[in-house]
N, C-alpha and C positions, 0 to 999 in steps of 0.2 A: 504492499500499498505505501501512495506517495505521501511525503511529510509536506506538512504544512507550506514550508519554502519551496519545494518543488512544485507543488501545485503554483504557488505565485510565480513561479518562474516561469511554467507552463502558459499563464494567461498572457505575461508579459509579452510572452515570444509570439504568441498568438495574436495577441492587439497590433502588434510592430507590425506582422503580416497581413491583418487586414487592412491596417491604413496604406499600405504601397499597393494592395489590391485590386485589380479593374472588375475581377467577378472570382466569385465564391461558389464551389460545387460541391453538394453534399452527396455522397454515393455509398452503399451498403456494400463492402468490399466482403462479406462473408464468405467464408470458404479458400479466401487468397493465403497461398502459402508465403512465409516471410519474404522468399526468394520473386515469387511472382509479384508482389508490393514493392519490393526492391527493384525487378524492372521496370516498373509502371511509374516509380520515382524519376528511376533515369530518364525515360524517355520525357517527361514532365519536364525535368532539367533544360532539355532542349528547347522547350516553349517557353521558357522563363516561368516557369512555373513550379509549385511543392505541393506533395501528398503529405497532409498531418493526421495521426490520429490522434485523439485524444477523447476523455470522460464529455459526455455532452455537456454537463454542468458548466465544465470549463470553458467548453465552446461558448456557450450561452452566456457566460461573465465576459467573456473574451470580445464577443461581438456584440454587448450590450451599448457599447458608445457611441459609435459611428452608422455608417450607412448598411451594416450588414447586419442590424438587429434581427432582420427576420432568419437568420440562420439558426435559432434557436429554435423556432417551430419546424423545421427541417430534420433537424438533430435529435431525431428520435430512432432508440434501438442502435445495432453496430454504423457507426458513423467513420467516413472518413474526409475530410477535408480536402479539396483539389485548390490551391488559390492560385489565381493567374497572373502576373504580376503585369505583364504589356496586353498582349493580343488576348481577349476573351474567347475569339474562336480557335485558338490552336489547341488550348488544354482540354477544352472541351472535345472536341475531335479526336484527342487523342487518346483520352480517358474512354470516349465512346466505342473506338475502334479496338481497343484493349478489351474490356469487357465482352465485346463482339465477340475478338478470338478466345477468351477463354471460356466463353459461355458460362459464365457465372458471374454475380453481382450486378448491379443495379442503380441507374442514379435516380437519386430522389428529390432532386429539382435543385435549386440555386438563386443567386443575388447577382443582377449585373444592373448599377448604376442605381442603386436602392432598391430594386422592384425585384419582387418574386418571380422566380420563374419554375414550371413545372419541366419533366420530364421532358416531353414532347417538345416546350419551348426551347430546352437547351438544344436537344435536338436539332433544331432549327438554326439556332446558331451554330453549331458544329458545321453546317453547312454550308455558312457563309464563306468567300473566298477570304484566305489572309491577309492580312495587312500589307505584306511584301505585293501579292498580287493586285489588290485594290491602288496601291500608290503607281504600280507600273501601269496600270491602267490608264490612271490622272494621268501620268508624266507623257503617255504614249497620245492621249488626245489633246495634251497643251500642246505637244511637238508637233502634230499634224496640224493641229491650228496656227502656228508660228508659221509652218511650212507653207500653208496656204496665205498667210499675209505677206512672206517675202514673194511668192508667184506673182500675185497679185501687184505688189509694187514695183517687181522685176516687169512685169508688163507694162506698168504705166511710164515706167522709165524709158522703155523701148519704144512704146507708141510716140513720146514726146521727143528722142533720139529721131524716129522718121518722120516727125512735124519739121524739126528743125531742118533736117537734109533737106525736103521738098520745099521748105522757104527759101533756103539759101539757092537752091536750083533754079527757082523762078525770079527771084534775084538776079542770078547770075543771068538767065534768057533776056530778063527786060533791060540788061545794061546791055 
């Protein structure tokens, strides 16, 4: 059994993670071996996310101060927290794929920007393209727009050059 000091340490650690996180996912990882949970943690590391397992009362205390208050409602029974520090879609997608691969465990729900999400809504978040893909699309759109403007300006300059040439020819023939 954890001492009072250890429980306070766990709460402080969870509070710090909640303060840095963009999404918190609550999952039931019952039946997972220590090795399987360790593999999930390694996969989540690549997504700038962490998997934490703690008593529900400690999770409730740690989440009570910020935008993740609703986590306490979801933290019933066996609970694992997946906290995404950056892109909310990536850790959700990784967790769902891992649960599907192992054919055990389930998502209970989550909190994104202070709003409670059901397991179905989390699946929709997982289907979103990653932050890098979205930024790439925006950059491509901006680049193509800039190319279009450059093409128009090039055509205007070419038209002006042709006009100047014709005026010069007309002036030369009149003289």
